[in-house]
C-alpha positions, 0 to 999 in steps of 0.5 A: 213498806219499811227499809233504808231511806233512799234504797228500794223500796224507799227510793224516790221512784218507788215512793212516787209510784206508791203515791200514784197507786194510792192516789188511783185507789183513793179516787176510785173509792170516792175520795180525794184527800189523803193525809200525810204525817211524819216523824223527825227522821231527816228523810221524812221531808223528801219522802213526803214530797215524792209521795205528794207528787205521786198522789197529785199525779193521779188526781188525789189531794194530799194534806200534810199534818207535819210532825205527828204521831202514828195514832194521830194519823190514824185518828185524823184519817178516821174522823176527817175527810180522808180516804186514806192516811199515810204515816212516814216513820220506821217506829223504833228503828234507827234514823237511817230507816223509814217507812210508809204505814197506810190507814184507810178511812176506818182508822185501821191498817189496810186489809191484806187484799188492798195491800196486795192490790197496791203492791201490784200497782206499784210494780206495774207503774215502775215497769211501765213508767218509771216516773218520779217527782217532788211536790213541796207541801205546806203543813196544816196546823189545824190537823195536829191541834184537832188530835190534841184537842181529842186527847184532852177531851178524854181526860176527866181531871186536872194534873195541877201539882203533879210533876211528870217527866217525858222522854219523847225519843227525839221523835214524833211526839216532841211537840204534842206530848209536852203540850198535852200534859202542860195544858192539863196542868202538870209540871213537865220535865222534857228529855229526848225532845231535841231532834236533829234528824238523826237522833230519833230513838238513839239511847232514849225513848221507850226502848232505852228507859234508863235516862228517864228512870234516872231523871224521874228519881232525881226530880222526885217526879210523880211519874215518867213516860217514854214514847218510841219514835212514832209514839204508838208505844209508852213505857212508864216509870214510877216515882221510885224508879220502877219500870212500868211496861206494857203488862203493868200498864194493862194491869193498872188500866184493867183494874180501873176499867173494872172499878168503873164496870167497863171492863167486860170479861177479859184483857188481851195480851200476847203469849209473851206477857209475864205469868206474874201479870196473869196471876195479878189479874186472876186475884182481881177476877180478871181473865187473860186471853193470850194472842200471838205476838203482834198488835195485829193479832191482839186487835183481832182477839180484842174485836172477837171478844169485845175486849176494851183493852189489850196490848203487848209488853213493849208498851203498845196498848190499845183502847178500842173505845178511843183508838184504832191503834196503840197510842203512847200518849193515850196510854199515859193519860189512862194510867194517870186517870187511874192514878188520880181516880184511885188517889194512889201512886203508880208504885202502890197500884202495881205493888202486888205485881211480881214479875216472874223470871223469864229466859228466852233461848233461840236455837238455830236448826237445820230443819223446821218441823211442827213442834208437836211432831218432836217427841223429845221436845214434847217430852221435856215440855211435859216434864217441865210443866209437871214440875212447875205446875201453875208456878211456871209456863213453857212457850216453844215456837218457831220464828216467823222468818228464820229456822230459829226455835224460840224456847221460853221458860218462865217460873217463880223458881229461877232454877226451873227457868235455867234447867228447863230452857237448857233441857228443852233446847238440847232436846231440839238440837238432838232432834233437828240439828 
C-alpha cells in the first residue's frame, strides 16, 4: 500500500483496518508478534500508532523497531519470533507519500493470494465497522542492534585507515549506516543525515548522487555510498568521482564471488542493464540472465537459477545467501569486501566497464497491440539489429500502466542510438497513432 499520507488508503481509518486484517491473519497462523519499523517521514509515528491499535484489537502483539531500514525489517521478521513484519516507508518517494510493505516469517513479501485475502478483509472491515484507533508504542532498542550485529558478522575485515562518505538520504539509515562503518574502523563523513520529517530523499541519497560525488572528491575519500529513503538501494562513488550504479556493483561483487568459487553459472539483472556491463561479464566468463524490470522478477530468476547475486541498475542488489531483499548497507559492505580482498580501488575494479550510450523514447499511442504483431516496428528492429550486430541491442516494450511504448536502443556507436530510436518510434506512430 502506497500513497499520500492521510489520504485513502493511508488514512487513519484504513490503516487501522489494515492492522485489524493483519492481526487477524497473524493470530490465525499461530503467531501473535508483528514487527513494525519506519523511516523518517513525519507521517510515520501516527501511522505506526494506527497500525498498532488495529493489531492489538485483533489480539496481535506489535513490537516496534523504530527507525530502521526495509531490509532490517525483513531480516528481523525472518530470524525473530514474528509472524509478519511491516515497514512504514515510501522508499525513494517524497515525504508526502508513505506506504506499508509487509513481509511474512520467511522474510519475503507476501504472496499475491495473501495480499488479496488481506485486501478483502480491509474493505469488509471498512464497510462494517469503520472503526479507528491510536496506540502509542515504545521502541525496542534491541531490534535494530540485532540487525546491526548481523551485518557486522558478515564482514571479514577491518576498515581502519579508510575514509568513507555516507549519504543516508535523510532516511531510514541515518543512525545505522554511520554506526556500522564506524564500528568497522572507517573514518566516516556524513551527509544527508539530518532528517526533519520532510527532507527525506530531497536532493540527496541514491537518486541524487551529485553531492556525494563532490564530497568524495573533496575529501579524497576511498569511497562513498548513497542509500535511498528506506536503504534497500545503494549507489556508490569511487575515489575519482565515478558513479558506481547497480550494474557496476554487480560486476564488482560477481567477480569477487567467482574468485572465491561461490558464483555459480550466472548473474541476474534486468532487461535495462547496460550492454557494456554484459560485455564486461563475458570477458570473465560470467553469464548474464536478464529478467523483467522489477526486483520481484529478478528474485524469481535468482531462485530458479540458484544465482547468489542479482539486481537492478537502480542499486537494488540482492545477495540471496544473506538477505531476502535488496539491502543498501549490505551492498556497500560487499563492495568493500571485494575491494579489500583484491587490494584495489573501486576505480581499478571497474576500469574495463565501458557504459554504452543508451536512449529511451516513450511513444504515447492510442492503441495497445503486442509488439510482435506490428510489422513496421518489427522490420525496423530487425534492421537495427542487423546493422549493430553484437555492438548494440534494442528493447521495445509496453509500459505496465499506460499506452506508452518504450523504445530503448543501446550501442557502442552513439549515431546508431539516435538513428534507430527515431526510426523505431516513427514506425510505431505510423502503425498505431
